C-alpha positions, 0 to 999 in steps of 0.5 A, spaced: 529 476 487 529 476 495 525 482 498 523 484 505 517 488 505 514 492 511 508 496 512 505 500 518 501 506 514 494 504 518 493 500 524 494 493 520 502 492 521 505 487 516 511 484 514 513 479 508 519 476 505 518 475 498 523 469 496 523 468 488 515 468 487 513 465 494 512 469 500 512 469 507 508 473 512 506 476 518 500 481 520 498 484 527 492 489 527 493 492 534 492 499 534 498 504 535 503 498 536 507 498 530 513 500 533 513 495 538 511 489 532 515 491 526 522 489 528 520 482 531 516 480 525 522 482 521 526 477 525 521 472 525 521 472 518 529 472 517 529 466 522 524 462 519 527 462 512 534 462 515 536 468 511 540 474 513 539 482 511 545 482 507 543 476 503 537 480 500 536 484 494 532 490 496 527 492 502 520 495 500 516 499 504 509 502 504 511 510 503 504 512 504 499 515 504 496 513 511 497 515 518 503 520 519 506 516 524 506 509 521 508 512 514 514 515 518 516 509 522 515 504 515 520 509 512 525 510 518 525 502 519 526 501 512 532 506 511 535 503 518 535 496 515 538 499 508 543 502 511 545 497 516 545 491 510 547 496 504 541 494 500 537 499 496 529 501 497 523 500 493 518 505 496 511 503 494 504 507 494 500 504 500 494 505 495 497 502 490 498 496 494 491 496 496 489 496 489 493 490 488 489 486 493 482 488 490 485 485 483 487 479 487 479 478 489 475 473 484 472 476 479 474 483 481 474 488 475 481 491 472 479 498 475 479 500 482 477 506 486 481 506 492 479 510 498 483 511 505 480 514 511 485 520 512 481 523 518 479 531 518 473 529 514 478 527 508 480 521 504 487 519 501 484 516 494 486 514 487 484 510 481 488 504 478 487 499 473 491 492 472 493 488 465 487 484 464 491 480 458 496 477 464 494 471 468 490 474 475 496 472 479 501 476 475 497 482 474 500 488 476 496 495 479 498 501 476 496 508 477 490 511 472 492 518 475 495 522 481 494 520 488 490 526 492 487 527 499 480 530 498 473 531 501 469 525 499 465 529 495 471 531 491 472 523 489 471 522 482 472 516 476 476 518 470 471 519 464 473 513 460 471 509 466 464 510 466 462 505 461 466 499 465 466 495 471 470 499 477 470 496 484 472 500 491 477 498 497 479 502 503 477 504 510 474 511 506 468 507 504 466 505 511 468 511 514 464 515 509 458 510 506 455 515 501 461 513 497 458 507 496 452 509 493 453 515 489 450 514 482 457 517 479 461 511 482 458 505 479 462 500 483 460 493 482 464 491 489 467 494 495 472 492 500 472 497 506 475 492 510 481 492 506 488 495 509 494 495 505 499 489 507 506 488 506 504 482 501 502 486 496 508 491 497 512 485 496 509 483 490 509 490 487 516 491 488 518 484 485 514 486 479 517 493 479 524 490 479 531 493 482 530 499 476 526 502 481 530 502 487 533 508 491 538 509 496 536 509 503 538 516 504 533 518 498 527 514 500 522 519 502 515 518 506 509 521 502 503 524 506 499 528 500 497 532 506 501 538 508 497 541 514 496 536 519 495 540 525 488 543 523 482 541 520 481 543 512 477 550 512 
């Protein structure tokens, strides 16, 4: 399967080209520069692989949650490329992509709490687990509940997780250090510097397959938060 993936939900802008299991990537962490960078990254990847959009099977993108401008940008770019090349789209959760990255770390447990800084004294968060019976290179993150936006104090683990190892990832742990030390969140490792990347988005899209694809006009960003103009009361 040949999949172009892109993500601009955070300050890390990235693109990836999945070619039947191998992956080419581009990344740049310049804040507020994703609009200038993403199309150039995509052009470089296609040129390096001597492919055109028309020869791909699908386009995957980080559908959020994340920065509102970045999530809109990723959706719009994916839709534009999908319309131009008549390709289906594979929307992938940015929280799930972070979990996939956490599960790829050596000795990581099969459960992850993902917390991304959502500003306004809140985090985007979700719990994910992976199939431990498979080789590490083929493990796939799946949601263990609904994604949400909430104050850090409202973040919680499923009750069934309290007797097992859990890791954490995402900028929320650096923005709200108290998440690392709560006794009800027994985290064996935390990767606060991790951000969603097109690499994991491409891998998840390939694992999900084209049965999960949607038409460009049906692809939608996921914000989680409805109110963006004022902080929560």
